[in-house]
N, C-alpha and C positions, 0 to 999 in steps of 0.2 A: 883343639880350639877351646880356650878357656871361656867359660860362659857362666852366667848367673841367672837363676830364675827370678823374675820380678812379678809380684802380685800386689795389687792394691786391695787388701782385705777389708772386711767390715771391722769396725773398732771393737766389737764385742767378741771377736775370735780369740781363742786361747793364746796365752803368752808363752806357753811351753816351747813353741817352735823357735822363738827368739833365742832362748838359751841354747838350743841345739845348734843354731847357726853360729853363735858365739864360740862354740867349742871347735867347729871345723874351720871357721874363718869365712868372711864374706866373699873373698875372691876365689875360694876353692871350687874346683869343678867336681861336685858331688853327684854321683849317679842316683837318679830318682828311683823310687820304688816302682813306678809305672814305666820306666824306660825299658823297652822290650829288647834288650840285647840278649844274646844266647845266655840261658839261665845258668847261674853258678851258685853253688851252695856257699853260704857264709861260713867263714872260718870260726873256730871256737873263740868266744869272747868278743866277736865283732857283730854287733846287732845292726841290721839294716836300718838306715834312717828313713823315715817316711818322707813322702814328697813335700808335705807341709813344713818339715823341718829344714829342707834345703832351699826354701824360698826366702828371699830378702823381704822382710815386712817393712813397708814404708807408710807411715801415717801422715796425716795432713800437718801435724805439728812438727814432726822430726825432719821432714824434707822441706827445704826453704822455698822451693819453687815447684809446687805440684803441677802447675800449668805446663811447665816444660816437659814433665814426664808424661802428662796426658797427650801432649802434642807428638810424642814418639809414635803414636798411632796415626794412621792416615785420615782419621776423621775426628770430629768433635764429639767427645763423650759426654753423656748426661751423667749427673752425679750418681744415679742409680746403677749405671753401667760400670762406673769406675771400680766398684767393689768386685766385679767379676772378670776384669781384664787381666790377662797374663801376658807379659812381655818378657822375652828372653833375648839378651843382647850378646852379640859376638863380635869378632874382629871385622875391621874394614866396613863398618856401617851395617852389619848384619843385625836384623831384628826379626825375631820369631813372634808373630801374633798368634799365640797358642790358644787352644780350646780348653774349657774346663774338664777336670777329671774327678772321678769319685774320691781319690785320695787327697784332693784339696781340702775336703772336710771330713773324710773318713780315713784317716791315715793308716789304720791297722788292718785293712782288709786283706784277706788271703788271696793268693793268685793260684791259677791252675794251668796245666799244660794245654796248649791249643790243640783241639781234636784234629785240626788239619794236618798235623805232623804224621798222623797215621792214616790219612785219607788216601785211598789208591789213586784218585784222580790227580793229586798233587805230588805223587811220588816221583814223577819225572821232571818236576819243576826244579830248576837249578837253585833258586833262592826264593822260596815262597813266603818268607817272613820279611816284612819291611824293616829296614834298619832304623834304629831309634833316632838317628840323627838326620834322616831323610826329610827334606822340606821342599816345598814348591814355591818358586819366586812369584811374587805378584806381578812383576814387570820383567820382561825379557829383553827389551830394547834398551841398551845402556851404552855409555861411552867408556873410554879407556880409564878415566879417573873417577868414574861414578862409584858411589857407595853400593854395597850389595843389596841394600833395600829390605823391604818387608817380605817375609816368607810365611807360608802356612804349613801346618803339619801334613805330611803326605798320607794319603789314605791307603789302607791295605791291612792284611792280617798281621797281628802281633804274636810273638812267641808265647806270652803269658796272657791269660784272659782272667776276668774278674767274676765270671758267672759259670757255674757248673751246668752242664747240659740238662741234667735232671731238674735243677732248681730254676732255670731260666723260664720266664713267663713273659711273652711279648704280646703287644697289641698294635694294631695298624688302624689309622684313621685318615680319611681324605676330606678336605675342606675346600670351600670356594667353588669357583666355576669349573666346568668340565674342560678336559684337555686330552688330546690323543696321548696314549701311553699310560694312563692311570692304572688300568687293569694289568698292564705288563709289569709295572712296579710292584703292585700287590702280589702278583703271582711269584715274582722273583724273590720278594721278601719271605714269603711262606716257604717256597722251595729251598731257598738258600739257608734259612735257619734250620730246616729239617735235614737237608742233605749234607751241608758242610759242618754244622755244629750239633746235630742230633737233638735239636730243640723240638719237642712235640707239643708244647703248650703255646699255641699262637691263636690270637683272637682278633676278630674284626670289630671295629666300632662303627655302628651304623649311623648314617646321616650327620656326619660332621661332629664338631665339638660337643653339641648337646647330647650326642649318643652316649657319652661317658656316663651321664647320670639320668638319662630318660629312656633307655632301652636296654635290652639284654645284649650281652656280648655274643658274637657269632664265632663258634669254633671253626678254624680253618686248617685244612690239611692239603698236602700236595695234590691229592686226588681231586679235592673239591675245587681247586683253582686251575686245574690242568689246561683248560681251553679258554679261559677268560680273556687272554691276550688277543684273541681274535675278534673281540667285541669292543665297541666304543663305550664311552662313559666309565662308570665305576660300579662294580658289583656291591660295594658297601654303601652306596648312596652318599650324597653330599649336601651341604647347606652352608649358608652364610650366617655369621653371627653365632649366638649360642655359647660364647666363651665365658664361662664362670670358673675362674682359676681355683677357688676353694673347693667347689663341688667336684671339679675334675680330679684334683689331687686327692681329695677324700676317697673317691672311688678307686683311683689307682692304688692307694694305700690299703683300702679294705679288701680288694681283690688280689692283692699280692703281686701286682704287675711290677716288673723290674726293668723292662725295656719298652720304650714308647717310640713308635715310628710315625711321624706326622708328615703328611704329604699336602703341600699347599703353597700359595703365593706368599708375597711379602707380609700381608696381614696375618696369614696363618703362621708364618715363622715368628712374628711378634708374639703370637699366642703361645707358641712353643717355648719361647724365651721366658715368658712369664711362668709357664708351668715348671721350667727348670729352676727358676728362682725360688718358687714355693717349695719344690722338692728339696732344694739345698737348705732352706730355712728349717725344714722339718728333719733334716739329717737322714733322708731315705736313700737306700742303695738302689737308685733308679737312673738309668741312662736315657737321655732324650736325644733322638736323632731326627733332624729335619731334612726332608728331601724337597727342594724348591720346585714348584710347579707354577708356571704361568705361560700361557700361549703367546703373550705379548713379548716375551723375552726381555722383561724389564727388571729382572733380579740383578742386584749389584754384584760386582766382583767376578762372578762366574762367566765363562765363555758364552754359554747359551743354556737355556732350559729345555727339558725334554718336551717333545710335542711341537717345537718350533719348526723343525724341518718338514714335518708332516703338514703343518698349516701352510707353509709357503708352497709346498707341492700341490696341495688341494686348491689353493687360491689361483693356481694357473688355469684350472678348469673354468672358473668364473670369468677370468680375464679373457680366455679364449672365446667363451660364449659371447662376451660383450663385444669383442673384436669382430666376430662373425655377424652379429646383429648390426653393428655400426657400418661395416663395409658393404653390407647388402642393401643399404638404403641410401637415398640421396640426402646429403648433409646429415649422415647418421652419427649419433653420439652414444657411446657406451659408457655408463658410469657404474663403477664397482666400489662398494664400501667394504673395507676389510677391518679386522680387529686392530686395536691400538688405542687404548684409552689415553695413556700419557706418552707412549713411545711408538714410533712409526716403523719398527723394524720389519714387520710382516709386509707392509705396503712397499717399503723400500726394496727388500730382497725379492718380492714377487715381481715388482716392476723391472728390476735388473734381469731377472730370469726370463721374463716374458719377451721383452724387446718389441712388443706390440703397443706398449703404453706411450701416450703422448704427454701425459701430465700426471704427476704424483704429488698429492697433498698430505702432509703429516702434521701432527701437533707441534713439533719442534720448529717448524718453518712457517712463519706467518705469511698470509697472502691477502690480496685484496681483489675485488671483482672489477670495478669500473676504473676508467682512466687509462692513461698511457702506461704500458707495461703490465696491465692488470690481466686477470684470468679471462675475462670476456674478449679482450682484444686478441689474446693468444688463441682462444678457441676459434674466433672468426678467421684468423690467419691460417690455422691448420685445416679448417673446412674448405677454404679456397684452394689450398695446396693439394690436399689428399681426398677431399670430398667426404671424409669421416675423421673422427677422433675418439680416442679411448682415454678415460680419466679414472685414476685409482685414488681413493680418498680413505684415510684412516678415520675411525669413528670419533677420535678426539680432536680432529682438525677443525679449525674455523669456529670453535665454540664462542669466541668473543664476537665474531661477526653475527652469529645467529642470535646472541643475546641482545644485540642492538635492534633487531627487527622483531624478535619474538620474546616479549618479557616472560620470564619464568623464575619461579622461586627456587632457591638453592635447596635441592633435596638429595638425600643420600640413601644408598641401599644398606642392607644389614651389615655389610663389611666396612661401611664408612666411606665407600667410593661415591663420588658425586655422580648423580644421574645425568647422563648426557642427552642432549637433544639430537634428533636424527639429522646429521649433516647431509646424508645422501638425499633424503626427500627435500630438504631445504634447498640444496644446490640444484636439484632437478627443477624445482619451480622457478628459481632465479634465472636459470639458463633459458627456460621456456619464455619467461617474461622479456628477457633481453632479445631473443630472436624475434619475438612478436613485435617488439618496438622497432626492430630493424626491418620488419616485413620480410623475414627470411624463413623459408620453408625448411623444416628440419624434423628429424625423428630421434627421440631420446629413449633409451632403454636403461632402466635402473635395476641393478642386480645386487642383492644383499645375501651373501652366502655365509654370514657369520656363524649361525648355529649349525649349519651343515658341516662346516670345517671343524668345529669343536667336538662334534659327536662321532667322528670317524675313528677307526682303530689307527694305531701308529704304524708308520711305514717301517721298512727294514732297518734303516739307519737309526731311527728313534728306538726301535726295539732293542738293539744292541746297547744304545746309550742308557736306556732304562735298566737293563740288566746290570751294567757296570755300576750305576748309581746305587741300586739296591744292595749289591754285594759289598760295596764300599761302606754303606751305612751299617750293614750287619757287622762287618769287621770292627768298625769303630765302636759300636755299642757293646760288643762282647769285650772289647779292651777297656771299657769303662769311661769312654769319652762322651761328652754331650756337645752337639755341633750341628751345623748345616753342611751337607756334603755337596760338592760341585766340582766341575772341571775348570781348572785355572791354567791357562796357557797349555792346554792339551794334557794336563796331568790331574788326576783326581786328588782332592785335598779336603781336609776338615777345616771349615771356616767358622769363626766365632759368630754367634747369632747377631750380635750388634752390628757386624760389618755388612750383613745382607739386609738388615731392616732399617738402616739409617738413611738410605737414599735409593733412588731408582736409576736403572740403566736407561739412558736415552740416546737417541741419534744426535750426533754432533754435526750440525750443519756447516761447521768450519773444518770438517775432516775430509779426507780424500774420498771416502766411500760415498758421501753425498755429492761430491764433485763428479764422481763417475756416473751417478744417476742423472745429474743435470746434463752431462755430456751425452748420455744415452738417449734421453728423451728430447733434448734440445729445448727444454722448457726454460723460461726465465726463472730466476730465483725468487721473484716477487718481493725482493727486499729493497727497501728504500735505503738511502745513505745512512739514515739514522739507525736502521736495523743492523746494517753492516758494522757501524761503529760500536753499537751495543754488543754485538757478538764478539767483536775484536777485543773489547775491554773485558768481557767475561772470560775470554780465552787467556788474556794476560793475567788476570787475577788468579785463575786456576793454576797456571804455570808458576806464578810467584809463590803461591801457597805450597805447591808440590816441591819446589826447590828449597823453600825454607824447612819443610818437614824432613827432606832428605839430609839437609845439613845438620839438623838437630839429631837425627838418628845416628849420623856418623860421628858427631863430636860431643853429644851430651853425656856427661858422667851420670849414670843412673844410680849409683850407690848413695845411700843416704848420708854417709860421712864425708862426701866431697864438699869442700868449702867454696866460697864465692869471693874471697878477699881479693884475688887477682882481678876478677871481673870488676869489682867496685873501683879498684884502682884505675882500670882502663876507662871506666865511665867518667872518672874525674879528670882524665887527661885532656889537654886542650885539643880542639878540632881544627884542622887546617882549613883556611878559607878556600872557597870555591874560586876557580879561575874566572876572570871577567868574560862576558859574552863578546862575540865579535860584532863589529859595526854592521857589516853587510848581512844580507838575508842568508839564512842557512837552509839548504834544500831539505824538504820533509821526505819521510819514507813514502815510496810510490804506492798509490792506491792500485788495487787490482783492476785491470782493464780487459778489453777483449782479447788482446794478444798475450797478456801476461797476468795470469791468475795466481800470483804468488804473494806471500806476506811474510813478515818476520817470523821466524820460528821461535820455539820456547827459549832458546839460548839468547837470541837477540832481545827478546822482551825482558828477560831477566837482567841482561846487561844494561838495558835502558833504565830499568828500575833502580839498580844500584848506583847509577851515575846521576840520578835525579832527573832523568829525561821524561818528558811527557810524550809518549809515542803517539797519542791520539791527536797531536797537533800542537804541542808545546814547543819551546825553543831549546836548542842545544848549545852548550859551550863549545869553543873550538877544540879543546882537548878531548871532548867526549864524543865527537862525531866519528862514526864508523859506518862503512858501507853495509847495506843489507844484502845478504846472499840472494842471488837469483833476480836482482833488479838491474835496470839499465841506468841507474842514477850515478852521475859523476860527483865526486866530492873534492872540489878544488882546495877546500880549507884543511883537508886532512894532511898531516905531515907525511913525507914519503916513508919515514921509518916506522909508521904505525903497523903493529903486528897484525897478521891475518887472524880470522876468527878461530881456525883450527889449531893455532899454536897453543900449547898447553900453558896455563897460567903458572906463575911461580909458586912453588910449594909453600904452604902456610904452616906455621908451627901449631902444635896442639893447643897451646895457650891462646893463640889468636882465634882458632876455630871456636873454642869455648866462649871467648869474649863475644864473637859475632853472634852465637846462638843466644846468649843472654840479652844482648842488645835487641835481638829480634823479638824475644818473648816479652820483655818488660818495658821497653821504651821504644819510641820511634827511632828509626835509623837516621843518624845525622846526614845532612846533605853532602858533606864532604867525604863520607865513607864510600869507598869505591871497590871494596873487596867483594867479589861475587862469590856466592855459594856454588857448590857443584851444579853443573848444568845437566838437566835431565830431558830425555826424549826430544832432542832437537830435530830428529828425523820423523818421529811420529809413528803411529801404529795404525794398521788397517782395521783392527777390531775395535768395535765400539765398547766403551766401558763407562761405568758410572763415576769412577774416581778420576776421570778426565786424564787418562794417560796421554802424555803430550803428543800432539800431532800438529802439523803445520796448518795454519789458518787459511781457509779458502773463502774469503768474503767475495761475493759475486754480485755484480750489477745486473739489472734486468736485461735479459737477452744475451748475457755474456756466455761465450763458449769456453769450456775448460779444457786445458791441455791434459791429455791422458798420460798415465805413468809410462 
C-alpha cells in the first residue's frame, strides 16, 4: 500500500529533510528509520534515510488549503497542536493518526535489538513483535462503501528499541484523584521494565507533578512494589495542580531521566502533552507515556479507563443497602449519590447491573422536579405501586436546578474542575419538603459511597487491564514513541495526546444504552419536547460533521503540489434550480411515541442535509421526499420508482469527490447540490464515545417505554 508520512512541522525546523524528499520523490513509499520490521543491514553505499527525511513537509504558505488538511483529523486542532500532528494517508480513505517519535526531531539516533527476543518467557510466542504496519481502527461499524477511516498505531513490542537497558532511566508519577488500580499500574511498570527490558533505574515521583521539583525521587524495585496491588490508593501519593512545565523538564534533564510515565486523567494528560512539547523544543531524548486514569470513564477515544469496572461493582453494595433500607420502611426512599462530574457512566452501568433502581439521574439528561412528568410525580407513583423507591444520582446531575435555589460562586479546585454542590443532600431536602406538603409519611435514607469506592483495590478484571496498559506503555516508550495508551475497540493502541485531551466521553441520551436504562427502570425521560428537539439537532450536527470528515479523508489530496484549478472551475459552473414544492401538505418525519421509539438514523439525516431538508420541521420538495426506515408513515407523493435507502448510490468520479470536499471546506453547499458523502454508522454503536460514533437517536417523551433490541 503506497503511503506518505504527513507532518505539520514548526517553521523553524531544518530544511535538509525537504532535499532528501525531493531525491526519493513525494509519492515513494520509503521505509522510516523507526519502522520496526525485521532488521536488515543496509547495503554498501545505501544510507538509511531518517524518518524526518521521509515526511512531506507542508507549510502554511505552500499548501493552498491548510484547513482541509487539518480537517483530515476527526477533531478541531489548535494552532499549537498542528505542529505536532502526524497523519499518514493510504488507499480507500485510510488515515493513520500517528503519535510523535524521537526521530521526528532527532533523526540520527541509533537503535538496539529488543531484549525480548532473548527472553525465555517470550520464546514460545509465535510472533512477539508487532508488525510495523499494524494499526487499530477508531470505528469498527462500517458499510460496504465506507472509507477505511482513522486508525491508531497498534501497541506492542518493536524489534528495535531506542534505549539500551543500562542507559534507560525511568520515572513514574500519579496525579489527580484516587482510583482503583493505581498501585497495580505502578507495580507492573516497575516489574515490566525490570523483567522484560532489564531496566534497573526506576524512580517514583511523590505527590503528583510538584514532586518533580519539590521532593526527592524514590528508587523503586520489583521487591519494593511486590504487594502494593493489594492496597487501594497510590504508594507514591498524589495531588492536584502543581504543574510547572519548565521546572519539571529542568529536573528531568538534570537527573538524566529519559522515560516518563504519567498516570492521570484528562487534565494530567494535558500536562503530559505540555511536558512533551517542552522536551521536543529542547531536543531531549526523552519518551513521554501517558496512562489515562479516571474513575468517571470520561476519557475520549478509549473504550474505558482502568478502575471503572471496580467502581461499578462496588457501587452495587451501596445500591443494595439503599434498597434494603427503602423496602424495610413504609414509603421508604433510598437515595445513592455516585461519582460522575460530567459523565454519568458509573450511575448508568450500576443502575443497569442492579435492577433494583427505580430512577437514575445523570448530568447529560436534564430533569425537573415539579409538574406533570416531573420527578416528584414519578416518586409519588412508585411509592403507591411498590411502597418504596430507589434513586441513583450522579454527582454532576441537576447542578442548574441547585443553582436556582442555592446561590453559589463559581469556584474551582486545583485541577481547574468546577466545585459541585451536593446534589444528594439538596435532593433529599426537596423530597422531604414535597412529602411534607402532601402530608405523606415517608422515610428517606441518603448514602454517599464516593470516597469508599475510590479507595478500594481494583478487582480481577481491572488488575488484568492495568497490567496490559502498563506493558503497552513500556513497549511504546522503549520504541521511542510519546503517546497516551488505551484500548480502542478491544485492541491496545498508542493515541496522540491531543485526541484524548480535546473533549470528554459522555453518555449519549439518544443512544440505545440510555434507552435500555429507561426500559429497565421504567422512569420517564424527564425531557420536554424542546429538549428532545435539541438532542435531535445535536445528533444531526454530529453525524453531518462525521460524514464530511470521512468524505475529506477519502478524497482529499494531501500532497502539497496538488492543484485546485478543477475545483475552481466547478465552483464557477451554474447550479441547477431546485424543484418547486408541492401544493399539498407534506407529511413530516414521525416523532417517537409510546409504541414506536425510532428516529431517522445518521444516513437519513445526512440525506436530508444534502437535499436542503429541514428535518426538525421544515418543508420538503416532492422529489426529495423519502420514507424514514422504521416508521409507519405513508408517503403518497413519492414516485413509485424511488430507490430504497439500501441501494448503493451511483459511483462518483475522483474529480467530483475532490470538488465536493472543497465546497464543504471553503463555501456553503449550494441548495441544488444533492450528492451525498459516504454514509457512516447508520446502525449505531452500543459503546459510548466522545467522538459521537453514529448511533440511532432515541428521543423519548415523558413516560414513554422503549422497545428492547
